DRENRO-983164 format. One record per residue: residue in three letters; residue number from 1; x negated, y, z of N, C-alpha, C in turn. Coordinates in Angstrom, 3 decimals. Atoms other than C-alpha are relative to their C-alpha. Layout:
# DRENRO-983164
<r><residuo>ALA</residuo><num>NUM</num><n_xx>X</n_xx><n_yy>Y</n_yy><n_zz>Z</n_zz><ca_xx>X</ca_xx><ca_yy>Y</ca_yy><ca_zz>Z</ca_zz><c_xx>X</c_xx><c_yy>Y</c_yy><c_zz>Z</c_zz></r>
...
END
This chain:
# DRENRO-983164
<r><residuo>MET</residuo><num>1</num><n_xx>-0.259</n_xx><n_yy>0.901</n_yy><n_zz>-1.674</n_zz><ca_xx>-9.792</ca_xx><ca_yy>30.835</ca_yy><ca_zz>-1.824</ca_zz><c_xx>1.567</c_xx><c_yy>1.363</c_yy><c_zz>-0.127</c_zz></r>
<r><residuo>CYS</residuo><num>2</num><n_xx>-1.016</n_xx><n_yy>-1.269</n_yy><n_zz>-0.631</n_zz><ca_xx>-6.257</ca_xx><ca_yy>32.449</ca_yy><ca_zz>-0.310</ca_zz><c_xx>-0.796</c_xx><c_yy>0.795</c_yy><c_zz>0.765</c_zz></r>
<r><residuo>ARG</residuo><num>3</num><n_xx>0.668</n_xx><n_yy>-0.975</n_yy><n_zz>-0.738</n_zz><ca_xx>-7.055</ca_xx><ca_yy>35.613</ca_yy><ca_zz>1.051</ca_zz><c_xx>0.993</c_xx><c_yy>0.125</c_yy><c_zz>0.962</c_zz></r>
<r><residuo>SER</residuo><num>4</num><n_xx>-0.705</n_xx><n_yy>-0.064</n_yy><n_zz>-1.297</n_zz><ca_xx>-4.106</ca_xx><ca_yy>34.884</ca_yy><ca_zz>3.415</ca_zz><c_xx>-0.540</c_xx><c_yy>-1.144</c_yy><c_zz>1.070</c_zz></r>
<r><residuo>ILE</residuo><num>5</num><n_xx>0.718</n_xx><n_yy>1.022</n_yy><n_zz>-1.315</n_zz><ca_xx>-6.149</ca_xx><ca_yy>32.256</ca_yy><ca_zz>5.630</ca_zz><c_xx>-0.911</c_xx><c_yy>0.502</c_yy><c_zz>0.698</c_zz></r>
<r><residuo>LYS</residuo><num>6</num><n_xx>0.264</n_xx><n_yy>-0.515</n_yy><n_zz>-0.577</n_zz><ca_xx>-7.532</ca_xx><ca_yy>33.779</ca_yy><ca_zz>7.942</ca_zz><c_xx>-1.472</c_xx><c_yy>-0.831</c_yy><c_zz>0.974</c_zz></r>
<r><residuo>THR</residuo><num>7</num><n_xx>0.853</n_xx><n_yy>0.298</n_yy><n_zz>-0.777</n_zz><ca_xx>-10.691</ca_xx><ca_yy>33.345</ca_yy><ca_zz>9.818</ca_zz><c_xx>-0.396</c_xx><c_yy>-0.244</c_yy><c_zz>1.264</c_zz></r>
<r><residuo>LEU</residuo><num>8</num><n_xx>-1.144</n_xx><n_yy>0.835</n_yy><n_zz>-1.548</n_zz><ca_xx>-10.546</ca_xx><ca_yy>30.553</ca_yy><ca_zz>13.084</ca_zz><c_xx>-1.092</c_xx><c_yy>0.198</c_yy><c_zz>0.884</c_zz></r>
<r><residuo>ARG</residuo><num>9</num><n_xx>0.881</n_xx><n_yy>-0.150</n_yy><n_zz>-0.985</n_zz><ca_xx>-13.692</ca_xx><ca_yy>31.046</ca_yy><ca_zz>14.496</ca_zz><c_xx>-0.586</c_xx><c_yy>0.927</c_yy><c_zz>0.792</c_zz></r>
<r><residuo>PRO</residuo><num>10</num><n_xx>0.611</n_xx><n_yy>-1.238</n_yy><n_zz>-0.599</n_zz><ca_xx>-15.336</ca_xx><ca_yy>33.442</ca_yy><ca_zz>16.898</ca_zz><c_xx>-1.334</c_xx><c_yy>0.319</c_yy><c_zz>-0.664</c_zz></r>
<r><residuo>PRO</residuo><num>11</num><n_xx>-0.487</n_xx><n_yy>-1.353</n_yy><n_zz>-0.422</n_zz><ca_xx>-16.341</ca_xx><ca_yy>36.409</ca_yy><ca_zz>16.480</ca_zz><c_xx>1.225</c_xx><c_yy>0.604</c_yy><c_zz>-0.604</c_zz></r>
<r><residuo>ALA</residuo><num>12</num><n_xx>-1.168</n_xx><n_yy>-0.650</n_yy><n_zz>0.581</n_zz><ca_xx>-13.712</ca_xx><ca_yy>37.099</ca_yy><ca_zz>14.144</ca_zz><c_xx>1.213</c_xx><c_yy>-0.540</c_yy><c_zz>0.344</c_zz></r>
<r><residuo>LEU</residuo><num>13</num><n_xx>-0.717</n_xx><n_yy>-0.089</n_yy><n_zz>-0.906</n_zz><ca_xx>-11.434</ca_xx><ca_yy>35.582</ca_yy><ca_zz>16.322</ca_zz><c_xx>-0.437</c_xx><c_yy>-0.287</c_yy><c_zz>1.520</c_zz></r>
<r><residuo>ALA</residuo><num>14</num><n_xx>0.469</n_xx><n_yy>-0.222</n_yy><n_zz>-1.860</n_zz><ca_xx>-11.254</ca_xx><ca_yy>36.500</ca_yy><ca_zz>20.077</ca_zz><c_xx>-0.296</c_xx><c_yy>-1.102</c_yy><c_zz>0.730</c_zz></r>
<r><residuo>GLU</residuo><num>15</num><n_xx>-0.260</n_xx><n_yy>1.027</n_yy><n_zz>-0.599</n_zz><ca_xx>-10.290</ca_xx><ca_yy>33.443</ca_yy><ca_zz>21.245</ca_zz><c_xx>0.090</c_xx><c_yy>-1.491</c_yy><c_zz>-0.730</c_zz></r>
<r><residuo>GLU</residuo><num>16</num><n_xx>-0.005</n_xx><n_yy>1.106</n_yy><n_zz>1.190</n_zz><ca_xx>-10.125</ca_xx><ca_yy>29.943</ca_yy><ca_zz>20.281</ca_zz><c_xx>1.111</c_xx><c_yy>-0.429</c_yy><c_zz>-0.632</c_zz></r>
<r><residuo>ALA</residuo><num>17</num><n_xx>-0.877</n_xx><n_yy>0.478</n_yy><n_zz>0.949</n_zz><ca_xx>-7.949</ca_xx><ca_yy>28.820</ca_yy><ca_zz>17.350</ca_zz><c_xx>1.377</c_xx><c_yy>-0.546</c_yy><c_zz>0.398</c_zz></r>
<r><residuo>THR</residuo><num>18</num><n_xx>-0.911</n_xx><n_yy>0.693</n_yy><n_zz>-0.512</n_zz><ca_xx>-4.543</ca_xx><ca_yy>27.384</ca_yy><ca_zz>18.240</ca_zz><c_xx>0.370</c_xx><c_yy>-1.352</c_yy><c_zz>-0.940</c_zz></r>
<r><residuo>GLU</residuo><num>19</num><n_xx>-0.273</n_xx><n_yy>0.642</n_yy><n_zz>1.573</n_zz><ca_xx>-3.030</ca_xx><ca_yy>24.553</ca_yy><ca_zz>16.305</ca_zz><c_xx>1.133</c_xx><c_yy>0.210</c_yy><c_zz>-0.345</c_zz></r>
<r><residuo>ASP</residuo><num>20</num><n_xx>-1.335</n_xx><n_yy>-0.660</n_yy><n_zz>0.781</n_zz><ca_xx>-0.121</ca_xx><ca_yy>26.742</ca_yy><ca_zz>15.207</ca_zz><c_xx>-0.902</c_xx><c_yy>0.647</c_yy><c_zz>-1.347</c_zz></r>
<r><residuo>GLU</residuo><num>21</num><n_xx>0.737</n_xx><n_yy>-0.542</n_yy><n_zz>1.013</n_zz><ca_xx>-2.669</ca_xx><ca_yy>28.653</ca_yy><ca_zz>13.576</ca_zz><c_xx>-1.052</c_xx><c_yy>-0.746</c_yy><c_zz>-0.965</c_zz></r>
<r><residuo>MET</residuo><num>22</num><n_xx>0.453</n_xx><n_yy>0.606</n_yy><n_zz>0.503</n_zz><ca_xx>-4.662</ca_xx><ca_yy>26.185</ca_yy><ca_zz>12.315</ca_zz><c_xx>0.533</c_xx><c_yy>-1.446</c_yy><c_zz>-0.977</c_zz></r>
<r><residuo>ARG</residuo><num>23</num><n_xx>-0.933</n_xx><n_yy>0.741</n_yy><n_zz>0.597</n_zz><ca_xx>-2.005</ca_xx><ca_yy>23.932</ca_yy><ca_zz>11.057</ca_zz><c_xx>0.513</c_xx><c_yy>1.383</c_yy><c_zz>-1.284</c_zz></r>
<r><residuo>ALA</residuo><num>24</num><n_xx>-0.999</n_xx><n_yy>-0.575</n_yy><n_zz>1.014</n_zz><ca_xx>-0.244</ca_xx><ca_yy>27.566</ca_yy><ca_zz>9.183</ca_zz><c_xx>-1.644</c_xx><c_yy>-0.134</c_yy><c_zz>-1.297</c_zz></r>
<r><residuo>ALA</residuo><num>25</num><n_xx>1.112</n_xx><n_yy>0.464</n_yy><n_zz>0.764</n_zz><ca_xx>-4.169</ca_xx><ca_yy>27.297</ca_yy><ca_zz>7.233</ca_zz><c_xx>-0.200</c_xx><c_yy>-0.658</c_yy><c_zz>-0.754</c_zz></r>
<r><residuo>ALA</residuo><num>26</num><n_xx>0.244</n_xx><n_yy>0.983</n_yy><n_zz>0.758</n_zz><ca_xx>-3.968</ca_xx><ca_yy>24.268</ca_yy><ca_zz>6.291</ca_zz><c_xx>1.317</c_xx><c_yy>0.044</c_yy><c_zz>-1.019</c_zz></r>
<r><residuo>LEU</residuo><num>27</num><n_xx>-1.163</n_xx><n_yy>0.119</n_yy><n_zz>1.455</n_zz><ca_xx>-0.442</ca_xx><ca_yy>24.567</ca_yy><ca_zz>4.431</ca_zz><c_xx>-0.548</c_xx><c_yy>1.237</c_yy><c_zz>-0.548</c_zz></r>
<r><residuo>GLN</residuo><num>28</num><n_xx>0.492</n_xx><n_yy>-0.880</n_yy><n_zz>0.919</n_zz><ca_xx>-1.855</ca_xx><ca_yy>27.955</ca_yy><ca_zz>2.838</ca_zz><c_xx>-0.745</c_xx><c_yy>-0.701</c_yy><c_zz>-0.500</c_zz></r>
<r><residuo>TYR</residuo><num>29</num><n_xx>1.242</n_xx><n_yy>0.963</n_yy><n_zz>0.111</n_zz><ca_xx>-5.022</ca_xx><ca_yy>25.430</ca_yy><ca_zz>2.215</ca_zz><c_xx>1.162</c_xx><c_yy>-0.976</c_yy><c_zz>-1.763</c_zz></r>
<r><residuo>VAL</residuo><num>30</num><n_xx>-0.252</n_xx><n_yy>0.963</n_yy><n_zz>0.910</n_zz><ca_xx>-2.786</ca_xx><ca_yy>22.801</ca_yy><ca_zz>0.845</ca_zz><c_xx>1.427</c_xx><c_yy>0.666</c_yy><c_zz>-1.099</c_zz></r>
<r><residuo>ARG</residuo><num>31</num><n_xx>-0.573</n_xx><n_yy>-0.642</n_yy><n_zz>0.615</n_zz><ca_xx>0.004</ca_xx><ca_yy>24.970</ca_yy><ca_zz>-0.926</ca_zz><c_xx>-0.755</c_xx><c_yy>0.688</c_yy><c_zz>-1.191</c_zz></r>
<r><residuo>LYS</residuo><num>32</num><n_xx>1.115</n_xx><n_yy>-0.539</n_yy><n_zz>0.849</n_zz><ca_xx>-3.010</ca_xx><ca_yy>26.651</ca_yy><ca_zz>-2.936</ca_zz><c_xx>-0.542</c_xx><c_yy>-0.971</c_yy><c_zz>-1.073</c_zz></r>
<r><residuo>VAL</residuo><num>33</num><n_xx>1.049</n_xx><n_yy>0.880</n_yy><n_zz>0.447</n_zz><ca_xx>-4.439</ca_xx><ca_yy>23.653</ca_yy><ca_zz>-3.946</ca_zz><c_xx>1.128</c_xx><c_yy>-1.055</c_yy><c_zz>-1.014</c_zz></r>
<r><residuo>SER</residuo><num>34</num><n_xx>-0.873</n_xx><n_yy>1.070</n_yy><n_zz>0.514</n_zz><ca_xx>-1.208</ca_xx><ca_yy>22.033</ca_yy><ca_zz>-4.778</ca_zz><c_xx>0.932</c_xx><c_yy>0.472</c_yy><c_zz>-1.280</c_zz></r>
<r><residuo>GLY</residuo><num>35</num><n_xx>-0.877</n_xx><n_yy>-0.853</n_yy><n_zz>0.271</n_zz><ca_xx>0.335</ca_xx><ca_yy>24.821</ca_yy><ca_zz>-6.471</ca_zz><c_xx>1.622</c_xx><c_yy>-0.179</c_yy><c_zz>0.331</c_zz></r>
<r><residuo>PHE</residuo><num>36</num><n_xx>-1.750</n_xx><n_yy>-0.307</n_yy><n_zz>-1.308</n_zz><ca_xx>3.848</ca_xx><ca_yy>24.441</ca_yy><ca_zz>-4.363</ca_zz><c_xx>0.133</c_xx><c_yy>0.329</c_yy><c_zz>1.153</c_zz></r>
<r><residuo>ARG</residuo><num>37</num><n_xx>-0.759</n_xx><n_yy>-0.724</n_yy><n_zz>-1.349</n_zz><ca_xx>5.208</ca_xx><ca_yy>26.751</ca_yy><ca_zz>-1.973</ca_zz><c_xx>0.870</c_xx><c_yy>-0.885</c_yy><c_zz>0.510</c_zz></r>
<r><residuo>ALA</residuo><num>38</num><n_xx>-0.800</n_xx><n_yy>1.375</n_yy><n_zz>-0.587</n_zz><ca_xx>7.423</ca_xx><ca_yy>23.881</ca_yy><ca_zz>-1.337</ca_zz><c_xx>0.337</c_xx><c_yy>-1.110</c_yy><c_zz>-1.262</c_zz></r>
<r><residuo>PRO</residuo><num>39</num><n_xx>0.221</n_xx><n_yy>0.911</n_yy><n_zz>1.194</n_zz><ca_xx>7.196</ca_xx><ca_yy>20.574</ca_yy><ca_zz>-3.015</ca_zz><c_xx>1.458</c_xx><c_yy>-0.371</c_yy><c_zz>-0.096</c_zz></r>
<r><residuo>ALA</residuo><num>40</num><n_xx>-1.420</n_xx><n_yy>1.014</n_yy><n_zz>0.280</n_zz><ca_xx>10.341</ca_xx><ca_yy>18.395</ca_yy><ca_zz>-4.578</ca_zz><c_xx>-0.042</c_xx><c_yy>-0.842</c_yy><c_zz>1.312</c_zz></r>
<r><residuo>ALA</residuo><num>41</num><n_xx>-0.066</n_xx><n_yy>0.887</n_yy><n_zz>-0.783</n_zz><ca_xx>11.518</ca_xx><ca_yy>15.640</ca_yy><ca_zz>-2.327</ca_zz><c_xx>-1.157</c_xx><c_yy>-0.995</c_yy><c_zz>-0.033</c_zz></r>
<r><residuo>HIS</residuo><num>42</num><n_xx>0.678</n_xx><n_yy>1.205</n_yy><n_zz>0.281</n_zz><ca_xx>9.661</ca_xx><ca_yy>12.905</ca_yy><ca_zz>-3.948</ca_zz><c_xx>-1.704</c_xx><c_yy>0.133</c_yy><c_zz>-0.028</c_zz></r>
<r><residuo>ASN</residuo><num>43</num><n_xx>1.415</n_xx><n_yy>0.091</n_yy><n_zz>-0.531</n_zz><ca_xx>6.172</ca_xx><ca_yy>14.719</ca_yy><ca_zz>-3.093</ca_zz><c_xx>-0.179</c_xx><c_yy>0.828</c_yy><c_zz>1.287</c_zz></r>
<r><residuo>GLN</residuo><num>44</num><n_xx>0.032</n_xx><n_yy>-0.437</n_yy><n_zz>-1.505</n_zz><ca_xx>7.224</ca_xx><ca_yy>16.138</ca_yy><ca_zz>0.419</ca_zz><c_xx>-0.892</c_xx><c_yy>-0.721</c_yy><c_zz>0.625</c_zz></r>
<r><residuo>GLU</residuo><num>45</num><n_xx>1.228</n_xx><n_yy>1.047</n_yy><n_zz>-1.153</n_zz><ca_xx>5.123</ca_xx><ca_yy>12.745</ca_yy><ca_zz>2.281</ca_zz><c_xx>-1.292</c_xx><c_yy>0.454</c_yy><c_zz>-0.237</c_zz></r>
<r><residuo>ALA</residuo><num>46</num><n_xx>0.875</n_xx><n_yy>0.389</n_yy><n_zz>0.564</n_zz><ca_xx>2.356</ca_xx><ca_yy>13.065</ca_yy><ca_zz>0.242</ca_zz><c_xx>-0.462</c_xx><c_yy>1.899</c_yy><c_zz>0.545</c_zz></r>
<r><residuo>PHE</residuo><num>47</num><n_xx>1.005</n_xx><n_yy>-1.283</n_yy><n_zz>-0.891</n_zz><ca_xx>1.903</ca_xx><ca_yy>17.219</ca_yy><ca_zz>1.059</ca_zz><c_xx>0.292</c_xx><c_yy>0.505</c_yy><c_zz>1.262</c_zz></r>
<r><residuo>ASP</residuo><num>48</num><n_xx>0.519</n_xx><n_yy>0.156</n_yy><n_zz>-1.661</n_zz><ca_xx>2.607</ca_xx><ca_yy>16.614</ca_yy><ca_zz>4.592</ca_zz><c_xx>-1.218</c_xx><c_yy>-0.459</c_yy><c_zz>0.596</c_zz></r>
<r><residuo>ARG</residuo><num>49</num><n_xx>0.974</n_xx><n_yy>0.721</n_yy><n_zz>-0.573</n_zz><ca_xx>0.231</ca_xx><ca_yy>14.087</ca_yy><ca_zz>4.903</ca_zz><c_xx>-1.248</c_xx><c_yy>0.794</c_yy><c_zz>-0.368</c_zz></r>
<r><residuo>ALA</residuo><num>50</num><n_xx>0.983</n_xx><n_yy>-1.072</n_yy><n_zz>0.204</n_zz><ca_xx>-2.155</ca_xx><ca_yy>16.457</ca_yy><ca_zz>3.370</ca_zz><c_xx>-0.619</c_xx><c_yy>1.505</c_yy><c_zz>0.767</c_zz></r>
<r><residuo>VAL</residuo><num>51</num><n_xx>-0.254</n_xx><n_yy>-0.462</n_yy><n_zz>-0.993</n_zz><ca_xx>-1.393</ca_xx><ca_yy>19.179</ca_yy><ca_zz>5.554</ca_zz><c_xx>-0.350</c_xx><c_yy>-0.063</c_yy><c_zz>1.633</c_zz></r>
<r><residuo>ASP</residuo><num>52</num><n_xx>0.379</n_xx><n_yy>0.379</n_yy><n_zz>-1.527</n_zz><ca_xx>-2.054</ca_xx><ca_yy>17.078</ca_yy><ca_zz>8.607</ca_zz><c_xx>-0.991</c_xx><c_yy>-0.313</c_yy><c_zz>-0.080</c_zz></r>
<r><residuo>ALA</residuo><num>53</num><n_xx>1.624</n_xx><n_yy>0.241</n_yy><n_zz>0.818</n_zz><ca_xx>-5.228</ca_xx><ca_yy>16.063</ca_yy><ca_zz>6.765</ca_zz><c_xx>-1.132</c_xx><c_yy>0.890</c_yy><c_zz>0.565</c_zz></r>
<r><residuo>VAL</residuo><num>54</num><n_xx>0.597</n_xx><n_yy>-1.245</n_yy><n_zz>-0.084</n_zz><ca_xx>-6.301</ca_xx><ca_yy>19.591</ca_yy><ca_zz>6.461</ca_zz><c_xx>-0.346</c_xx><c_yy>0.735</c_yy><c_zz>1.169</c_zz></r>
<r><residuo>ALA</residuo><num>55</num><n_xx>-0.188</n_xx><n_yy>-0.035</n_yy><n_zz>-1.256</n_zz><ca_xx>-5.340</ca_xx><ca_yy>20.424</ca_yy><ca_zz>9.957</ca_zz><c_xx>-1.161</c_xx><c_yy>-0.795</c_yy><c_zz>1.066</c_zz></r>
<r><residuo>GLY</residuo><num>56</num><n_xx>1.162</n_xx><n_yy>0.299</n_yy><n_zz>-0.809</n_zz><ca_xx>-7.394</ca_xx><ca_yy>17.923</ca_yy><ca_zz>11.502</ca_zz><c_xx>-1.328</c_xx><c_yy>-0.101</c_yy><c_zz>-0.405</c_zz></r>
<r><residuo>ALA</residuo><num>57</num><n_xx>1.342</n_xx><n_yy>-0.037</n_yy><n_zz>-0.131</n_zz><ca_xx>-10.312</ca_xx><ca_yy>18.355</ca_yy><ca_zz>9.788</ca_zz><c_xx>-0.938</c_xx><c_yy>1.405</c_yy><c_zz>0.208</c_zz></r>
<r><residuo>THR</residuo><num>58</num><n_xx>0.212</n_xx><n_yy>-1.471</n_yy><n_zz>-1.175</n_zz><ca_xx>-10.181</ca_xx><ca_yy>22.331</ca_yy><ca_zz>10.436</ca_zz><c_xx>-0.260</c_xx><c_yy>-0.294</c_yy><c_zz>1.626</c_zz></r>
<r><residuo>ALA</residuo><num>59</num><n_xx>0.265</n_xx><n_yy>0.174</n_yy><n_zz>-1.967</n_zz><ca_xx>-9.929</ca_xx><ca_yy>21.309</ca_yy><ca_zz>14.464</ca_zz><c_xx>-1.404</c_xx><c_yy>-0.958</c_yy><c_zz>-0.015</c_zz></r>
<r><residuo>GLU</residuo><num>60</num><n_xx>1.355</n_xx><n_yy>1.156</n_yy><n_zz>-0.080</n_zz><ca_xx>-12.695</ca_xx><ca_yy>18.764</ca_yy><ca_zz>13.954</ca_zz><c_xx>-1.115</c_xx><c_yy>1.035</c_yy><c_zz>-0.346</c_zz></r>
<r><residuo>LEU</residuo><num>61</num><n_xx>0.914</n_xx><n_yy>-1.167</n_yy><n_zz>0.350</n_zz><ca_xx>-14.951</ca_xx><ca_yy>21.499</ca_yy><ca_zz>12.062</ca_zz><c_xx>-0.015</c_xx><c_yy>1.015</c_yy><c_zz>1.362</c_zz></r>
<r><residuo>LEU</residuo><num>62</num><n_xx>0.171</n_xx><n_yy>-0.974</n_yy><n_zz>-1.303</n_zz><ca_xx>-14.294</ca_xx><ca_yy>24.147</ca_yy><ca_zz>14.893</ca_zz><c_xx>-0.345</c_xx><c_yy>-0.475</c_yy><c_zz>1.505</c_zz></r>
<r><residuo>GLY</residuo><num>63</num><n_xx>0.586</n_xx><n_yy>0.629</n_yy><n_zz>-1.178</n_zz><ca_xx>-14.855</ca_xx><ca_yy>21.855</ca_yy><ca_zz>17.327</ca_zz><c_xx>-1.348</c_xx><c_yy>-0.367</c_yy><c_zz>0.593</c_zz></r>
<r><residuo>ALA</residuo><num>64</num><n_xx>1.577</n_xx><n_yy>0.782</n_yy><n_zz>0.158</n_zz><ca_xx>-18.584</ca_xx><ca_yy>20.586</ca_yy><ca_zz>16.149</ca_zz><c_xx>-0.397</c_xx><c_yy>1.755</c_yy><c_zz>-0.684</c_zz></r>
<r><residuo>LEU</residuo><num>65</num><n_xx>1.150</n_xx><n_yy>-0.970</n_yy><n_zz>0.112</n_zz><ca_xx>-19.840</ca_xx><ca_yy>24.448</ca_yy><ca_zz>15.207</ca_zz><c_xx>-0.498</c_xx><c_yy>0.948</c_yy><c_zz>1.068</c_zz></r>
<r><residuo>GLU</residuo><num>66</num><n_xx>0.986</n_xx><n_yy>-0.545</n_yy><n_zz>-0.546</n_zz><ca_xx>-22.276</ca_xx><ca_yy>26.413</ca_yy><ca_zz>17.042</ca_zz><c_xx>0.198</c_xx><c_yy>0.990</c_yy><c_zz>-0.292</c_zz></r>
<r><residuo>VAL</residuo><num>67</num><n_xx>0.328</n_xx><n_yy>-1.692</n_yy><n_zz>0.414</n_zz><ca_xx>-21.626</ca_xx><ca_yy>30.252</ca_yy><ca_zz>17.122</ca_zz><c_xx>-1.229</c_xx><c_yy>0.366</c_yy><c_zz>1.084</c_zz></r>
<r><residuo>ARG</residuo><num>68</num><n_xx>1.080</n_xx><n_yy>-0.553</n_yy><n_zz>-0.390</n_zz><ca_xx>-24.805</ca_xx><ca_yy>32.063</ca_yy><ca_zz>17.980</ca_zz><c_xx>0.673</c_xx><c_yy>1.073</c_yy><c_zz>1.223</c_zz></r>
<r><residuo>GLY</residuo><num>69</num><n_xx>-0.202</n_xx><n_yy>-1.189</n_yy><n_zz>-0.675</n_zz><ca_xx>-24.552</ca_xx><ca_yy>33.847</ca_yy><ca_zz>21.217</ca_zz><c_xx>1.651</c_xx><c_yy>-0.583</c_yy><c_zz>1.266</c_zz></r>
<r><residuo>GLN</residuo><num>70</num><n_xx>-1.436</n_xx><n_yy>0.387</n_yy><n_zz>-0.669</n_zz><ca_xx>-21.004</ca_xx><ca_yy>31.983</ca_yy><ca_zz>22.323</ca_zz><c_xx>-0.336</c_xx><c_yy>-0.800</c_yy><c_zz>1.352</c_zz></r>
<r><residuo>ALA</residuo><num>71</num><n_xx>0.151</n_xx><n_yy>0.811</n_yy><n_zz>-0.894</n_zz><ca_xx>-22.391</ca_xx><ca_yy>29.288</ca_yy><ca_zz>24.387</ca_zz><c_xx>-0.046</c_xx><c_yy>1.012</c_yy><c_zz>1.278</c_zz></r>
<r><residuo>ALA</residuo><num>72</num><n_xx>0.365</n_xx><n_yy>-0.647</n_yy><n_zz>-1.146</n_zz><ca_xx>-23.901</ca_xx><ca_yy>31.988</ca_yy><ca_zz>26.459</ca_zz><c_xx>1.036</c_xx><c_yy>0.812</c_yy><c_zz>0.681</c_zz></r>
<r><residuo>ARG</residuo><num>73</num><n_xx>-0.906</n_xx><n_yy>-0.837</n_yy><n_zz>-0.936</n_zz><ca_xx>-21.152</ca_xx><ca_yy>34.048</ca_yy><ca_zz>27.205</ca_zz><c_xx>0.930</c_xx><c_yy>-0.707</c_yy><c_zz>0.367</c_zz></r>
<r><residuo>ARG</residuo><num>74</num><n_xx>-0.763</n_xx><n_yy>0.916</n_yy><n_zz>-0.831</n_zz><ca_xx>-18.704</ca_xx><ca_yy>31.174</ca_yy><ca_zz>27.914</ca_zz><c_xx>-0.417</c_xx><c_yy>-0.338</c_yy><c_zz>1.571</c_zz></r>
<r><residuo>ALA</residuo><num>75</num><n_xx>0.657</n_xx><n_yy>0.103</n_yy><n_zz>-1.410</n_zz><ca_xx>-21.427</ca_xx><ca_yy>30.318</ca_yy><ca_zz>30.516</ca_zz><c_xx>0.155</c_xx><c_yy>0.943</c_yy><c_zz>0.904</c_zz></r>
<r><residuo>GLY</residuo><num>76</num><n_xx>0.029</n_xx><n_yy>-1.154</n_yy><n_zz>-0.814</n_zz><ca_xx>-21.013</ca_xx><ca_yy>33.961</ca_yy><ca_zz>32.107</ca_zz><c_xx>1.451</c_xx><c_yy>0.216</c_yy><c_zz>0.437</c_zz></r>
<r><residuo>GLN</residuo><num>77</num><n_xx>-1.427</n_xx><n_yy>-0.580</n_yy><n_zz>-0.007</n_zz><ca_xx>-17.395</ca_xx><ca_yy>34.041</ca_yy><ca_zz>32.076</ca_zz><c_xx>0.237</c_xx><c_yy>-1.125</c_yy><c_zz>0.883</c_zz></r>
<r><residuo>ALA</residuo><num>78</num><n_xx>-0.056</n_xx><n_yy>0.345</n_yy><n_zz>-0.924</n_zz><ca_xx>-17.487</ca_xx><ca_yy>30.658</ca_yy><ca_zz>34.133</ca_zz><c_xx>-0.623</c_xx><c_yy>0.390</c_yy><c_zz>1.157</c_zz></r>
<r><residuo>VAL</residuo><num>79</num><n_xx>0.574</n_xx><n_yy>-0.563</n_yy><n_zz>-1.834</n_zz><ca_xx>-19.447</ca_xx><ca_yy>32.397</ca_yy><ca_zz>36.842</ca_zz><c_xx>1.113</c_xx><c_yy>0.584</c_yy><c_zz>0.835</c_zz></r>
END
């Protein structure tokens, strides 16, 4: 696994992951899987689509995860 991809869910990340953080993780993942740091022009579109898809899946995953204690902490912060 890419060691440069950091955990984006609480409690490892104190606040909600930003779009930039999710995109950076997606880019690292696609680079690792494809073996390209910077794809050739004829592969750029496929590379970019893959980064977009992985970033979208990451946002969906993080939005759906329930982390123990997070709901209680958020409720306490809203008061």
